[in-house]
N, C-alpha and C positions, 0 to 999 in steps of 0.2 A: 576594588580594583578604582583606578584611578580613571578619569577622562579625559580629553582636550577639545583643546575648541582648534579649530586649523583655519587660523584668521588668516585668510588670501582675499585680498581686496582691492578693488580695483580706479584708487583717491589717486595715488602716485607714491609716489617713492620718497619723499621727504621725511626727516624721524616722524614729525610732527601730527605726521597721517598716519604711520604706524601706530603710534600711544594713542591716537585718536579711536584707534578701531580694537587697539587691546580692551578700555575702559567699557568699549562700547559691549562685548562682548560680557568682560568683567562682570559691568552692573547692568547690564540685561539678564544673560541667565546665569549667572553666579559662579563660572568657570573660574577655580586656581590654576590653572596648566593650560600654556595655548602655545600656538605654533603656527613661525610665519615659515615660507617659504622662502631661500634668499639665492634659489639658483635661475629665478625668474631675471629678466634686462631690466635695468634702474635706470638706462642709460646715462651711467659714468662706464660703460663698460668699453676696451680698447681690445680687445680678445675676444671678437666673440665664436672664432675657431674650440677654443682648447676649453676656455672656459677661464683663465689664466688671470687670479685676479692679482695687477697692480698695487703699491700703498694708497692714492685716493681709492681706491675702492673698496679692502680693506677698511679703510674711517670712515664711509658711509655706511655700510655696514655695521662697523660698532656702533659711531651715533644714534643708529636706527634700536639699537638696543639696549641702550644706554636712554632715554630716551621713553621708549616702551618701560625698563626696568624704575628707572624714576617718575614715573607718572602716580604709584605707588608705593603708596605706606609700609603696608603688609603684604609678605611675602609672596609670591607670584615665581611659577614655574615659567623657563621663556625657553619653546627647543625652538631651536633653526636652522633650519633644512637650505 
């Protein structure tokens, strides 16, 4: 059975902050599968009623995923919810 670490954090929404949190849980606890919630407000959303994502919001989330994945040379399973 594979277990993942739910990496919710309150350090901010910059891609590097997500990468730092991912590194912390992988290095400190040895996880190779992690999850971040993307449904939280990041401050760049414009449509708060139905959470429709526009191109800048999609790009911001893509940059977060890229920063996390690029911070590792080994394979890391990343789940974005």
